[in-house]
N, CA and C of each residue as an Amber inpcrd file, in Angstrom:
protein
   597
 -29.1210000 -17.4740000  12.5550000 -28.4810000 -16.6370000  13.5520000
 -29.1510000 -16.8820000  14.9040000 -28.3760000 -17.3290000  15.8930000
 -28.9520000 -17.7250000  17.1730000 -29.1260000 -16.5480000  18.1230000
 -28.3900000 -15.4630000  17.9200000 -28.4740000 -14.3070000  18.8050000
 -29.6010000 -13.3720000  18.3700000 -30.1680000 -12.6720000  19.3460000
 -31.1090000 -11.6040000  19.0130000 -30.3200000 -10.3740000  18.5860000
 -31.0100000  -9.4220000  17.9470000 -30.3370000  -8.1980000  17.5150000
 -29.7650000  -7.4490000  18.7170000 -30.5110000  -7.4350000  19.8310000
 -30.0030000  -6.7520000  21.0210000 -28.7240000  -7.4130000  21.5240000
 -28.6770000  -8.7320000  21.5160000 -27.4780000  -9.4320000  21.9660000
 -26.2920000  -9.1320000  21.0550000 -26.5600000  -9.0500000  19.7570000
 -25.4910000  -8.7200000  18.8050000 -24.9560000  -7.3190000  19.0800000
 -25.8690000  -6.3600000  19.3230000 -25.4360000  -4.9930000  19.6410000
 -24.5820000  -4.9730000  20.9010000 -25.0220000  -5.7220000  21.8960000
 -24.2970000  -5.7360000  23.1660000 -22.9210000  -6.3780000  23.0280000
 -22.8080000  -7.3660000  22.1580000 -21.5430000  -8.0880000  21.9990000
 -20.5700000  -7.3920000  21.0570000 -21.0750000  -6.5030000  20.2110000
 -20.1990000  -5.8060000  19.2700000 -19.2230000  -4.9080000  20.0220000
 -17.9590000  -5.0990000  19.7540000 -16.9020000  -4.3320000  20.4260000
 -15.8040000  -3.9930000  19.4270000 -14.9460000  -3.0770000  19.8210000
 -13.7340000  -2.8200000  19.0490000 -12.7260000  -3.9090000  19.3860000
 -12.4410000  -4.7570000  18.4110000 -11.5100000  -5.8720000  18.6030000
 -10.2270000  -5.5530000  17.8410000  -9.1650000  -5.2550000  18.5780000
  -7.8930000  -4.8870000  17.9500000  -7.0030000  -6.1010000  17.6860000
  -7.1550000  -7.1360000  18.5010000  -6.3230000  -8.3290000  18.3420000
  -7.0010000  -9.2830000  17.3590000  -6.5630000  -9.2130000  16.0970000
  -7.1470000 -10.0500000  15.0500000  -6.0400000 -10.7210000  14.2410000
  -6.4070000 -11.8160000  13.5750000  -5.4340000 -12.5030000  12.7200000
  -6.0190000 -12.6740000  11.3240000  -5.1780000 -13.0630000  10.4020000
  -5.5510000 -13.1360000   8.9920000  -6.3340000 -14.3660000   8.6310000
  -7.3650000 -14.6670000   9.4010000  -8.2560000 -15.7770000   9.1200000
  -9.6910000 -15.2830000   9.2590000 -10.6170000 -16.0020000   8.6250000
 -12.0330000 -15.6430000   8.7090000 -12.8530000 -16.8530000   9.1320000
 -13.9040000 -16.5890000   9.8940000 -14.8100000 -17.6450000  10.3160000
 -15.8270000 -17.9890000   9.2370000 -15.9190000 -17.1430000   8.2080000
 -16.8720000 -17.3560000   7.1190000 -16.1800000 -17.1130000   5.7780000
 -16.8310000 -17.5200000   4.7050000 -16.2280000 -17.3830000   3.3680000
 -16.2350000 -15.9290000   2.9060000 -15.3800000 -15.6330000   1.9300000
 -15.3760000 -14.3020000   1.3190000 -16.7490000 -13.9840000   0.7400000
 -17.3720000 -14.9790000   0.1460000 -18.6860000 -14.7590000  -0.4730000
 -19.7250000 -14.3510000   0.5620000 -19.6480000 -14.9340000   1.7520000
 -20.5760000 -14.5720000   2.8290000 -20.3090000 -13.1530000   3.2990000
 -19.0570000 -12.7830000   3.4270000 -18.6930000 -11.4120000   3.8050000
 -19.2360000 -10.4260000   2.7790000 -19.0310000 -10.7300000   1.5110000
 -19.5080000  -9.8550000   0.4370000 -21.0270000  -9.7490000   0.4720000
 -21.7070000 -10.8710000   0.7360000 -23.1720000 -10.8540000   0.8200000
 -23.6490000  -9.9620000   1.9580000 -22.9940000 -10.0370000   3.1140000
 -23.3340000  -9.1660000   4.2490000 -23.2040000  -7.7030000   3.8510000
 -22.1060000  -7.3820000   3.1950000 -21.8360000  -5.9890000   2.8420000
 -22.8080000  -5.5000000   1.7740000 -23.0360000  -6.3020000   0.7500000
 -23.9460000  -5.8680000  -0.3160000 -25.3710000  -5.6890000   0.2020000
 -25.8360000  -6.6070000   1.0520000 -27.1850000  -6.4790000   1.6100000
 -27.2900000  -5.2400000   2.4910000 -26.2320000  -4.9500000   3.2370000
 -26.2340000  -3.7750000   4.1110000 -26.2360000  -2.4910000   3.3050000
 -25.4250000  -2.4370000   2.2640000 -25.3970000  -1.2490000   1.3980000
 -26.7720000  -1.0280000   0.7660000 -27.4120000  -2.1010000   0.3520000
 -28.7110000  -1.9900000  -0.3230000 -29.8140000  -1.5350000   0.6270000
 -29.8050000  -2.0110000   1.8640000 -30.9590000  -1.8300000   2.7320000
 -30.7830000  -0.8090000   3.8580000 -29.5760000  -0.2630000   4.0350000
 -29.4000000   0.7770000   5.0540000 -30.0830000   2.0580000   4.5790000
 -30.8980000   2.6880000   5.4330000 -31.6410000   3.8840000   4.9990000
 -30.7460000   5.0890000   4.7780000 -31.2200000   6.0100000   3.9350000
 -30.5210000   7.2690000   3.6830000 -31.5570000   8.3580000   3.4250000
 -31.2170000   9.5800000   3.7840000 -32.1370000  10.7000000   3.6110000
 -32.4930000  10.8720000   2.1350000 -33.7860000  11.0570000   1.8540000
 -34.2910000  11.2150000   0.4890000 -33.9640000   9.9950000  -0.3750000
 -33.6530000   8.8750000   0.2780000 -33.2370000   7.6560000  -0.4230000
 -32.0980000   7.9720000  -1.4060000 -31.1670000   8.8030000  -0.9200000
 -30.0820000   9.2820000  -1.7900000 -29.0720000   8.1960000  -2.1410000
 -28.8910000   7.2110000  -1.2650000 -28.0230000   6.0610000  -1.5470000
 -26.6170000   6.4720000  -1.9740000 -26.0380000   7.4200000  -1.2230000
 -24.7130000   7.9300000  -1.6010000 -23.5620000   7.1440000  -0.9790000
 -23.8480000   6.2190000  -0.0700000 -22.7800000   5.4350000   0.5630000
 -22.1270000   4.5050000  -0.4500000 -20.8150000   4.3870000  -0.3470000
 -20.0410000   3.4980000  -1.2040000 -19.0850000   2.6910000  -0.3290000
 -18.7700000   1.4850000  -0.7600000 -17.8960000   0.5950000   0.0100000
 -16.9080000  -0.0800000  -0.9270000 -15.6820000  -0.2180000  -0.4750000
 -14.6890000  -1.0600000  -1.1480000 -14.2340000  -2.1050000  -0.1430000
 -14.2260000  -3.3710000  -0.5540000 -13.8340000  -4.4660000   0.3330000
 -12.4820000  -4.9950000  -0.1400000 -11.5070000  -4.9640000   0.7580000
 -10.1520000  -5.3600000   0.4020000  -9.7910000  -6.6800000   1.0730000
  -9.3800000  -7.6450000   0.2660000  -8.8970000  -8.9250000   0.7670000
  -7.4320000  -9.1060000   0.3450000  -6.7600000 -10.0350000   0.9940000
  -5.4250000 -10.4570000   0.5630000  -4.4280000  -9.3240000   0.4280000
  -3.7490000  -9.2930000  -0.7150000  -2.6940000  -8.3020000  -0.9240000
  -3.2310000  -6.8740000  -0.9520000  -4.4670000  -6.6920000  -1.4150000
  -5.0350000  -5.3420000  -1.4090000  -5.2590000  -4.8430000   0.0150000
  -5.6730000  -5.7320000   0.9090000  -5.8060000  -5.3830000   2.3250000
  -4.4540000  -4.9440000   2.8820000  -3.4110000  -5.7030000   2.6100000
  -2.0800000  -5.3660000   3.1160000  -1.5550000  -4.0810000   2.4710000
  -1.8870000  -3.8910000   1.2060000  -1.4530000  -2.6910000   0.4950000
  -2.0250000  -1.4370000   1.1470000  -3.2900000  -1.5090000   1.5710000
  -3.9060000  -0.3540000   2.2300000  -3.1200000   0.0550000   3.4680000
  -2.8020000  -0.9350000   4.3030000  -2.1150000  -0.5920000   5.5440000
  -0.6580000  -0.2270000   5.3040000  -0.1070000  -0.6750000   4.1840000
   1.2150000  -0.1860000   3.7680000   1.1550000   1.2980000   3.4160000
   0.0850000   1.7050000   2.7580000  -0.1150000   3.1210000   2.4410000
  -0.1990000   3.9340000   3.7270000  -0.9920000   3.4570000   4.6740000
  -1.1270000   4.1680000   5.9480000   0.2110000   4.2490000   6.6720000
   0.9520000   3.1430000   6.6590000   2.2470000   3.0900000   7.3480000
   3.2130000   4.1210000   6.7760000   3.3580000   4.1340000   5.4580000
   4.3320000   5.0420000   4.8420000   3.8840000   6.4900000   4.9100000
   2.5740000   6.7270000   4.8850000   2.0680000   8.0910000   5.0410000
   2.3970000   8.6180000   6.4290000   2.1570000   7.8020000   7.4350000
   2.3940000   8.2300000   8.8150000   3.8810000   8.3040000   9.1410000
   4.6890000   7.4880000   8.4660000   6.1340000   7.5290000   8.6930000
   6.6890000   8.9130000   8.3830000   6.0770000   9.5870000   7.4020000
   6.5280000  10.9320000   7.0170000   6.0480000  12.0140000   7.9920000
   5.0660000  11.6750000   8.8070000   4.4300000  12.6750000   9.6550000
   4.7170000  12.5220000  11.1420000   4.9140000  11.2840000  11.5770000
   5.1240000  11.0180000  13.0030000   6.6200000  11.0790000  13.3150000
   7.0080000  11.8160000  14.3800000   8.4260000  11.8580000  14.7550000
   8.9850000  10.4540000  14.9750000  10.2280000  10.2570000  14.5610000
  10.8530000   8.9260000  14.6030000  10.7970000   8.3030000  15.9880000
  10.9610000   9.1260000  17.0270000  10.9840000   8.5830000  18.3840000
   9.6080000   8.0860000  18.8520000   8.5520000   8.4640000  18.1390000
   7.2040000   8.0200000  18.4870000   6.6180000   7.0310000  17.4690000
   7.3860000   6.7140000  16.4510000   6.8230000   5.9390000  15.3500000
   6.6040000   4.4640000  15.6900000   7.3520000   3.9150000  16.6310000
   7.2380000   2.4940000  16.9320000   5.8270000   2.1320000  17.3850000
   5.2060000   2.9970000  18.1830000   3.8360000   2.7380000  18.6370000
   2.8650000   2.8030000  17.4650000   3.0840000   3.7570000  16.5760000
   2.2520000   3.8720000  15.3730000   2.4080000   2.6330000  14.5050000
   3.6530000   2.1910000  14.3290000   3.9210000   0.9980000  13.5090000
   3.2200000  -0.2340000  14.0910000   3.2550000  -0.3760000  15.4070000
   2.6220000  -1.5370000  16.0430000   1.1170000  -1.5280000  15.7980000
   0.5160000  -0.3510000  15.8420000  -0.9280000  -0.2620000  15.6310000
  -1.2830000  -0.6060000  14.1850000  -0.5420000  -0.0490000  13.2320000
  -0.8030000  -0.3270000  11.8190000  -0.5600000  -1.8050000  11.5140000
   0.4970000  -2.3730000  12.0990000   0.7810000  -3.7950000  11.9070000
  -0.3700000  -4.6610000  12.4060000  -1.0150000  -4.2420000  13.5060000
  -2.1270000  -5.0300000  14.0460000  -3.3140000  -5.0290000  13.0950000
  -3.5350000  -3.9350000  12.3840000  -4.6120000  -3.8910000  11.3940000
  -4.2490000  -4.7390000  10.1720000  -3.0050000  -4.6210000   9.7380000
  -2.5410000  -5.3900000   8.5770000  -2.5740000  -6.8880000   8.8470000
  -2.4970000  -7.2780000  10.1200000  -2.5110000  -8.6980000  10.4880000
  -3.8800000  -9.3310000  10.2940000  -4.9100000  -8.5240000  10.0710000
  -6.2610000  -9.0200000   9.9060000  -6.4960000  -9.6960000   8.5680000
  -7.7330000 -10.0730000   8.3530000  -8.1070000 -10.8270000   7.1450000
  -8.4940000  -9.9010000   5.9920000  -9.0840000  -8.7670000   6.3010000
  -9.5260000  -7.8430000   5.2580000  -9.8710000  -6.4910000   5.8460000
 -10.2560000  -5.5770000   4.9780000 -10.6540000  -4.2340000   5.4100000
 -11.8390000  -3.7680000   4.5810000 -12.7980000  -3.1670000   5.2580000
 -13.9110000  -2.5080000   4.5800000 -13.6280000  -1.0110000   4.5800000
 -13.6240000  -0.3990000   3.3980000 -13.4640000   1.0510000   3.2810000
 -14.8290000   1.6730000   3.0370000 -15.1450000   2.6970000   3.8070000
 -16.4410000   3.3770000   3.6950000 -16.2420000   4.7600000   3.0740000
 -17.0870000   5.0680000   2.0960000 -17.0070000   6.3330000   1.3820000
 -18.3900000   6.9630000   1.2660000 -18.3980000   8.2640000   0.9790000
 -19.6110000   8.9090000   0.4840000 -19.3100000   9.4210000  -0.9130000
 -20.2260000   9.1610000  -1.8420000 -20.0700000   9.6770000  -3.2000000
 -20.5740000  11.1100000  -3.2010000 -19.6400000  12.0520000  -3.1450000
 -20.0000000  13.4680000  -3.0210000 -20.7320000  13.9790000  -4.2590000
 -20.5440000  13.3180000  -5.3950000 -21.2810000  13.7230000  -6.5960000
 -22.7770000  13.5180000  -6.3810000 -23.1310000  12.4150000  -5.7150000
 -24.5330000  12.1430000  -5.4170000 -25.0420000  13.1000000  -4.3360000
 -24.2820000  13.2370000  -3.2630000 -24.6930000  14.1030000  -2.1590000
 -24.8460000  15.5470000  -2.6210000 -23.8890000  16.0320000  -3.3820000
 -23.9630000  17.4130000  -3.8770000 -25.0940000  17.5830000  -4.8860000
 -25.3790000  16.5340000  -5.6390000 -26.4870000  16.5930000  -6.5900000
 -27.8200000  16.7560000  -5.8920000 -28.0110000  16.0410000  -4.7870000
 -29.2490000  16.1870000  -4.0140000 -29.3160000  17.5660000  -3.3630000
 -28.1760000  18.0610000  -2.9010000 -28.1510000  19.3920000  -2.2930000
 -28.5490000  20.4600000  -3.3140000 -28.1030000  20.3100000  -4.5450000
 -28.4640000  21.2650000  -5.5870000 -29.9270000  21.1480000  -5.9740000
 -30.4560000  19.9480000  -5.8910000 -31.8500000  19.7030000  -6.2820000
 -32.8300000  20.2110000  -5.2270000 -32.4160000  20.1450000  -3.9540000
 -33.3030000  20.5520000  -2.8560000 -32.6270000  21.6930000  -2.0850000
 -32.7280000  22.8890000  -2.6320000 -32.0400000  24.0690000  -2.1140000
 -32.3350000  24.3160000  -0.6380000 -33.5700000  24.1020000  -0.2220000
 -33.9670000  24.3910000   1.1530000 -33.1680000  23.5690000   2.1670000
 -32.7390000  22.3710000   1.7550000 -32.0470000  21.4610000   2.6740000
 -30.5670000  21.2670000   2.3130000 -30.0320000  22.1250000   1.4590000
 -28.7140000  21.8580000   0.8800000 -27.6070000  21.6750000   1.9200000
 -27.6770000  22.4300000   3.0200000 -26.6200000  22.3170000   4.0280000
 -26.7160000  21.0230000   4.8310000 -27.8580000  20.3800000   4.7830000
 -28.0610000  19.1620000   5.5710000 -27.6030000  17.8910000   4.8710000
 -27.5140000  17.9160000   3.5500000 -27.2090000  16.6690000   2.8490000
 -25.8600000  16.0600000   3.2240000 -24.7760000  16.8570000   3.3870000
 -23.5210000  16.2320000   3.8510000 -23.6610000  15.6270000   5.2470000
 -24.4430000  16.2720000   6.1110000 -24.6720000  15.7460000   7.4590000
 -25.4520000  14.4400000   7.3720000 -26.5090000  14.4500000   6.5850000
 -27.3270000  13.2460000   6.4320000 -26.5240000  12.1020000   5.8170000
 -25.6180000  12.4410000   4.9060000 -24.7810000  11.4020000   4.2850000
 -23.8930000  10.7270000   5.3310000 -23.3440000  11.5330000   6.2540000
 -22.5240000  10.9710000   7.3260000 -23.3630000  10.0840000   8.2420000
 -24.5880000  10.5180000   8.5340000 -25.4740000   9.7120000   9.3860000
 -25.7760000   8.3670000   8.7300000 -26.0980000   8.4040000   7.4510000
 -26.3960000   7.1630000   6.7330000 -25.1830000   6.2460000   6.7030000
 -24.0040000   6.8330000   6.5330000 -22.7870000   6.0240000   6.4880000
 -22.5140000   5.3950000   7.8480000 -22.7970000   6.1420000   8.9070000
 -22.6300000   5.5840000  10.2450000 -23.5500000   4.3940000  10.4760000
 -24.7960000   4.5030000  10.0000000 -25.7150000   3.3660000  10.1240000
 -25.1950000   2.1640000   9.3430000 -24.6380000   2.4190000   8.1700000
 -24.0900000   1.3300000   7.3570000 -22.9220000   0.6580000   8.0700000
 -22.0390000   1.4630000   8.6340000 -20.8960000   0.9200000   9.3680000
 -21.3630000   0.0340000  10.5170000 -22.3560000   0.5120000  11.2570000
 -22.8710000  -0.2440000  12.3910000 -23.5390000  -1.5400000  11.9340000
 -24.3000000  -1.4710000  10.8490000 -24.9850000  -2.6590000  10.3310000
 -23.9800000  -3.7440000   9.9470000 -22.9320000  -3.3520000   9.2380000
 -21.9200000  -4.3250000   8.8130000 -21.1390000  -4.8460000  10.0120000
 -20.7590000  -3.9390000  10.9080000 -19.9780000  -4.3220000  12.0860000
 -20.7280000  -5.3560000  12.9210000 -22.0100000  -5.1050000  13.1560000
 -22.8080000  -6.0430000  13.9600000 -22.8830000  -7.4120000  13.2960000
 -23.0550000  -7.4370000  11.9860000 -23.1660000  -8.7170000  11.3000000
 -21.8440000  -9.4770000  11.2750000 -20.7290000  -8.7560000  11.1580000
 -19.4310000  -9.4140000  11.2410000 -19.2390000 -10.0160000  12.6300000
 -19.6400000  -9.2730000  13.6590000 -19.5380000  -9.7800000  15.0310000
 -20.3830000 -11.0340000  15.2030000 -21.5920000 -11.0020000  14.6520000
 -22.4920000 -12.1510000  14.7800000 -21.9140000 -13.4090000  14.1490000
 -21.0050000 -13.2180000  13.1730000 -20.3730000 -14.3590000  12.4980000
 -19.0370000 -14.7410000  13.1260000 -18.7210000 -14.1280000  14.2730000
 -17.5020000 -14.4900000  14.9820000 -16.2650000 -13.7290000  14.5610000
 -16.4340000 -12.6480000  13.8070000 -15.3010000 -11.8370000  13.3780000
 -15.1450000 -10.6080000  14.2770000 -13.9160000 -10.1800000  14.4610000
 -13.6360000  -8.9610000  15.2220000 -13.2720000  -7.8330000  14.2800000
 -13.6200000  -6.6120000  14.6630000 -13.3510000  -5.4580000  13.8090000
 -13.1790000  -4.2070000  14.6530000 -12.5740000  -3.1890000  14.0640000
 -12.5190000  -1.8530000  14.6550000 -12.8230000  -0.8460000  13.5540000
 -13.0910000   0.3680000  13.9600000 -13.3260000   1.4440000  12.9980000
 -12.1790000   2.4400000  13.1220000 -11.4840000   2.6690000  12.0140000
 -10.3160000   3.5500000  11.9900000 -10.5700000   4.7570000  11.0840000
  -9.7800000   5.8240000  11.3330000  -9.9900000   7.0690000  10.5740000
  -8.6360000   7.6930000  10.2210000  -7.9980000   7.1370000   9.1990000
  -6.7370000   7.6980000   8.7260000  -6.9540000   8.6700000   7.5630000
  -8.2090000   8.8960000   7.2400000  -8.5700000   9.9260000   6.2820000
  -8.4860000  11.2840000   6.9860000  -8.1620000  12.3710000   6.3090000
  -7.9080000  12.4610000   4.8680000  -6.4570000  12.2060000   4.4670000
  -5.6260000  11.7710000   5.4120000  -4.2000000  11.6350000   5.1280000
  -3.9200000  10.6730000   3.9900000  -4.7180000   9.6030000   3.8770000
  -4.4300000   8.5600000   2.8970000  -5.3630000   8.5970000   1.6850000
  -6.2850000   9.5500000   1.6500000  -7.3660000   9.5220000   0.6550000
  -6.8830000   9.4400000  -0.7880000  -6.0090000  10.3620000  -1.1580000
  -5.6080000  10.4500000  -2.5680000  -4.8970000   9.1840000  -3.0270000
  -3.9960000   8.6700000  -2.1880000  -3.2500000   7.4760000  -2.5920000
  -4.1560000   6.2540000  -2.6280000  -5.1160000   6.1760000  -1.7050000
  -6.0590000   5.0570000  -1.7060000  -6.8630000   5.0450000  -3.0010000
  -7.3850000   6.2080000  -3.3870000  -8.1920000   6.2670000  -4.6070000
  -7.3510000   5.9520000  -5.8460000  -6.1150000   6.4440000  -5.8710000
  -5.2450000   6.1770000  -7.0130000  -4.8470000   4.7040000  -7.0740000
  -4.5230000   4.1290000  -5.9290000  -4.0520000   2.7390000  -5.8760000
  -5.1360000   1.7480000  -6.2740000  -6.3690000   2.0100000  -5.8180000
  -7.4470000   1.0430000  -6.0550000  -8.4030000   1.4630000  -7.1620000
  -8.0560000   2.5310000  -7.8940000  -8.8440000   2.9420000  -9.0460000
 -10.2490000   3.3910000  -8.6920000 -10.3880000   4.1470000  -7.6100000
 -11.7000000   4.6000000  -7.1550000 -11.9790000   6.0220000  -7.6420000
 -13.2360000   6.3530000  -7.8530000 -13.5820000   7.6840000  -8.3890000
 -13.1610000   8.8180000  -7.4670000 -12.8070000   9.9530000  -8.0600000
 -12.4140000  11.1260000  -7.2800000 -13.5370000  11.6260000  -6.3840000
 -14.7850000  11.3770000  -6.7830000 -15.9220000  11.8760000  -6.0060000
 -16.1750000  11.0700000  -4.7360000 -15.5000000   9.9360000  -4.5880000
 -15.6880000   9.1160000  -3.3850000 -14.8580000   9.6960000  -2.2480000
 -15.5200000  10.1810000  -1.2080000 -14.8430000  10.7470000  -0.0360000
 -14.7050000   9.6660000   1.0290000 -13.4530000   9.3800000   1.4120000
 -13.1960000   8.3360000   2.4030000 -13.6630000   8.7930000   3.7840000
 -14.4110000   7.9320000   4.4550000 -14.9550000   8.2650000   5.7680000
 -14.3330000   7.4130000   6.8730000 -14.1410000   6.1240000   6.6230000
 -13.6230000   5.2470000   7.6720000 -13.0450000   3.9760000   7.0720000
 -12.2150000   3.3100000   7.8710000 -11.6140000   2.0450000   7.4860000
 -11.9120000   1.0170000   8.5790000 -12.3430000  -0.1860000   8.2030000
 -12.7120000  -1.2190000   9.1710000 -11.9160000  -2.5060000   8.9240000
 -10.7520000  -2.6480000   9.5640000 -10.0320000  -3.9190000   9.4660000
 -10.7590000  -4.9970000  10.2730000 -10.7720000  -6.2170000   9.7590000
 -11.4780000  -7.2970000  10.4500000 -10.7130000  -8.6090000  10.2950000
 -11.0000000  -9.5340000  11.1850000 -10.3850000 -10.8500000  11.1470000
 -10.8600000 -11.6710000  12.3320000 -10.3290000 -12.8570000  12.4640000
 -10.6840000 -13.6970000  13.5940000 -10.0250000 -13.1540000  14.8540000
 -10.7790000 -12.9300000  15.9270000 -10.1900000 -12.3880000  17.1630000
  -9.1720000 -13.3450000  17.7740000  -8.1270000 -12.7540000  18.3510000
  -7.1250000 -13.5540000  19.0610000  -7.1260000 -13.2540000  20.5520000
  -7.9120000 -12.2760000  20.9850000  -8.0170000 -11.9380000  22.4100000
  -9.3380000 -11.2260000  22.6390000  -9.8690000 -11.3580000  23.8370000
 -11.1190000 -10.6880000  24.1870000 -10.8500000  -9.2260000  24.5240000
 -11.8010000  -8.3540000  24.2710000 -11.6150000  -6.9460000  24.6210000
 -11.7170000  -6.7330000  26.1270000 -11.2340000  -5.5810000  26.5860000
 -11.3660000  -5.2350000  27.9970000 -12.8250000  -4.9680000  28.3370000
 -13.1280000  -4.9960000  29.6170000 -14.4850000  -4.6950000  30.0550000
 -14.8360000  -3.2630000  29.6900000 -16.0700000  -3.0490000  29.2790000
 -16.5090000  -1.7350000  28.8210000 -17.2270000  -0.9980000  29.9440000
 -16.9160000   0.2810000  30.0860000 -17.5680000   1.1200000  31.0900000
 -18.6390000   1.9750000  30.4180000 -19.7310000   2.2220000  31.1120000
 -20.8410000   2.9850000  30.5410000 -21.2060000   4.1690000  31.4220000
 -21.4760000   5.2920000  30.7590000 -22.0500000   6.4390000  31.4470000
 -23.4710000   6.0630000  31.8690000 -23.8920000   6.4170000  33.0800000
 -25.2530000   6.0450000  33.5140000 -26.3140000   6.5120000  32.5250000
 -27.2820000   5.6350000  32.2630000 -28.3330000   5.9660000  31.3060000
 -29.1800000   7.1420000  31.7570000 -29.2300000   7.3830000  33.0710000
 -30.0030000   8.5300000  33.5630000 -29.4260000   9.8500000  33.0670000
 -28.1490000   9.8550000  32.6880000 -27.5080000  11.0500000  32.1450000
 -27.6760000  11.1520000  30.6230000 -28.1260000  10.0600000  29.9970000
 -28.1580000  10.0080000  28.5430000 -29.5690000   9.8860000  27.9530000
 -30.5120000   9.4680000  28.7770000 -31.8780000   9.2330000  28.2780000
 -32.8740000   9.9650000  29.1760000 -33.7580000  10.7160000  28.5710000
 -34.8380000  11.3660000  29.2990000 -36.1660000  10.7900000  28.8020000
 -36.9590000  10.2890000  29.7360000 -38.2720000   9.7380000  29.4080000
 -39.3320000  10.7630000  29.8040000 -40.1120000  11.1950000  28.8310000
 -41.1420000  12.2030000  29.0700000 -42.4970000  11.5700000  28.8560000
 -43.3020000  11.4980000  29.9000000 -44.6250000  10.8550000  29.8090000
 -45.7270000  11.9070000  29.9090000
């Protein structure tokens, strides 16, 4: 890897214009995801994060689920914009689905009564770190991705379609593929408003 971690962070963007090709093999993608799942930290080393990686027809099936779910909810006169967005995700190479195994999270909450209300929060934090770790590595390999949140609208059908446990709570969806266009320039809030240095 020729880039530094800081450069990878700086280059990571939401890339919506993607196509159904990959710059690396499926095996390399799987290796990135498995290593990230294994090594991303979690509170009490609870390891409640779960991931499903969808390629090929399963990737397209996911976005078909999202499309038909939203078709029932979005007024017909506004659906064309929704369809275009879902089609852009389906045009990608694959999708990473992020979950929390609530059976694990709730088990830790029951075991550590003093911190029970924090475990769902900590699980979300750990999942966010996992999402960022995978996203950065996909970017470093020349792939574009975005983070989507069609949960909880699609949760039940996703779990039924892909045979996933009921205890897996869907948190986010990350379609990815080879970029076909560069993102717009990013604007930043001044760091003086976001960081306080106390000496």
